[in-house]
C-alpha positions in Angstrom: 90.4 150.7 84.4 93.6 150.7 82.5 93.7 152.3 79.1 95.3 150.4 76.3 97.6 152.5 74.1 99.4 151.8 70.9 97.9 148.3 70.5 99.3 146.4 67.6 96.7 145.5 65.0 95.7 141.8 65.5 97.1 139.6 62.8 95.8 136.3 64.2 96.2 133.5 61.7 92.9 132.3 60.3 91.9 128.8 61.2 91.0 126.4 58.4 90.3 122.7 58.5 93.3 120.6 57.6 94.7 117.1 57.8 95.7 117.9 61.4 92.5 119.5 62.6 89.0 119.0 61.1 86.1 121.5 61.5 84.9 119.8 64.6 88.3 120.0 66.3 88.6 123.7 65.4 85.1 124.2 66.9 86.1 122.5 70.1 89.2 124.7 70.3 87.0 127.8 70.0 84.7 126.5 72.7 87.7 126.0 74.9 88.8 129.5 74.2 85.3 130.9 75.0 85.3 129.2 78.3 88.8 130.5 79.1 87.7 134.0 78.1 84.8 133.9 80.6 87.3 133.1 83.4 89.7 135.7 82.2 87.1 138.5 82.1 85.9 137.5 85.5 89.4 137.8 86.9 90.2 141.1 85.1 86.9 142.9 85.7 85.6 141.4 89.0 88.3 139.8 91.1 91.4 141.9 90.5 92.0 145.4 91.8 92.6 146.5 88.2 93.0 144.8 84.8 92.8 145.2 81.1 92.7 143.4 77.8 94.0 144.2 74.3 94.8 142.5 71.0 98.4 142.5 69.8 99.9 140.6 66.9 98.8 137.0 67.0 97.7 137.4 70.6 95.0 138.7 73.0 96.8 139.9 76.1 95.3 140.5 79.5 96.6 141.6 82.9 95.4 141.7 86.4 96.9 143.3 89.5 96.3 142.3 93.1 98.1 142.3 96.4 101.3 140.2 96.9 100.4 136.7 97.9 101.9 133.4 99.0 102.4 130.4 96.8 103.2 126.7 97.0 106.7 125.9 95.7 108.2 122.6 95.0 111.5 122.0 96.9 112.9 118.6 96.0 110.0 116.3 96.3 108.0 118.4 98.7 105.6 121.3 98.3 106.3 124.2 100.7 104.1 127.3 101.2 106.1 130.5 101.0 104.9 134.0 101.7 106.1 136.7 99.4 109.6 138.2 100.3 109.7 141.2 102.5 109.0 144.3 100.5 106.9 142.7 97.8 103.5 144.5 97.7 102.1 143.7 94.3 101.0 140.6 92.4 101.0 141.0 88.6 99.2 138.5 86.4 99.5 138.2 82.6 97.3 136.1 80.4 98.3 135.5 76.7 95.7 133.9 74.4 95.6 133.0 70.7 94.0 135.9 68.8 91.9 133.5 66.7 90.5 130.8 69.0 91.2 132.7 72.3 92.8 129.7 74.1 95.6 130.2 76.7 99.1 129.9 75.3 101.7 128.1 77.5 105.5 128.0 77.5 106.0 131.7 76.7 108.9 134.0 77.7 107.3 137.1 79.1 108.9 140.2 80.4 107.0 143.0 82.2 107.9 146.5 83.2 106.0 149.0 85.4 106.8 152.7 85.1 105.2 155.2 87.5 103.2 158.0 85.8 102.5 160.3 88.7 103.3 161.3 92.3 106.6 161.3 94.1 107.6 158.1 92.3 107.0 159.5 88.8 109.4 157.9 86.3 110.5 155.1 88.7 110.7 151.8 87.0 110.2 148.2 88.2 111.6 145.7 85.8 111.9 144.4 83.2 111.2 141.1 85.1 110.4 137.6 83.9 106.8 136.6 84.5 106.7 132.8 84.9 103.7 130.4 84.5 101.6 130.0 87.7 99.1 127.2 88.1 95.7 128.6 89.4 92.5 126.6 90.1 90.4 128.9 88.0 92.6 130.5 85.4 95.9 129.5 83.9 98.2 132.5 83.7 101.7 133.9 84.1 102.4 135.9 87.4 104.7 136.9 90.1 105.0 139.2 93.2 106.8 142.5 92.8 107.8 145.5 94.9 106.4 148.7 93.6 107.4 152.2 95.1 103.8 153.1 96.1 100.2 153.4 95.1 99.6 155.4 92.0 99.2 155.2 88.2 101.6 153.2 86.2 102.3 152.2 82.6 102.6 148.4 82.2 104.7 147.2 79.3 104.6 143.5 78.4 107.1 141.9 76.0 106.4 138.4 74.5 109.3 136.7 72.8 108.6 134.3 69.9 108.0 130.9 71.5 110.4 128.1 70.6 107.8 125.3 70.7 106.8 123.5 67.4 103.6 124.4 65.7 101.1 122.0 64.0 100.3 122.3 61.1 101.2 123.4 57.5 97.8 125.1 57.1 97.5 126.8 60.5 100.9 126.8 62.1 102.4 129.9 60.8 101.9 132.1 63.9 103.8 133.5 66.9 106.9 134.2 64.8 107.5 137.8 65.8 108.1 139.4 69.2 105.2 141.4 70.5 105.1 144.4 72.8 101.9 145.6 74.5 101.5 148.7 76.6 98.7 149.5 79.1 98.6 153.1 80.4 96.7 154.4 83.3 97.1 151.3 85.4 96.1 152.2 89.0 98.2 150.0 91.3 97.0 149.4 94.8 99.9 147.9 96.8 99.4 145.5 99.7 100.0 142.0 100.9 97.4 139.2 101.4 97.1 137.9 105.0 99.4 134.9 105.5 97.8 131.5 105.0 97.3 129.4 108.1 95.8 126.3 106.6 97.7 123.3 105.2 
């Protein structure tokens, strides 16, 4: 399991009933967050090869690492299944949640960097690379395939830029204003590629 180092102290804005969100709405948001956290913990701790979670700024940030895998891509008006490019051997997933209600946060600009900690590839760096949003039937997240130099232990650095979307409301909306950097050390990466899909 990855070890979280230098975690920023969580400063998630408190949630208070307002003219935009009454107590019931805030409770429903927390329930949505609890459901998302169940799916996130399942992915991080039971599905992925490795993963971790830590609080940072206004966020709760999670990651999961698996083998490189194919995806559906929209080309024009048609979906096309594409296997990962030759050389890609790692699939990195990032989940960013609100630190208060624990819901997934969309429309973020996320950069990730992997730095090898040991072996012949010690010091080699992958990234920084942009981690885009990926639709998933069980867990909304950001993710992409990467090419890492080999199996071993890595430091994962995640940078989250302040989002440009508008925030409701005057009482609760003062959040996500600062860039956040998260670092996970001791991430054991197991490279590989999923078998190509044959179904349609």
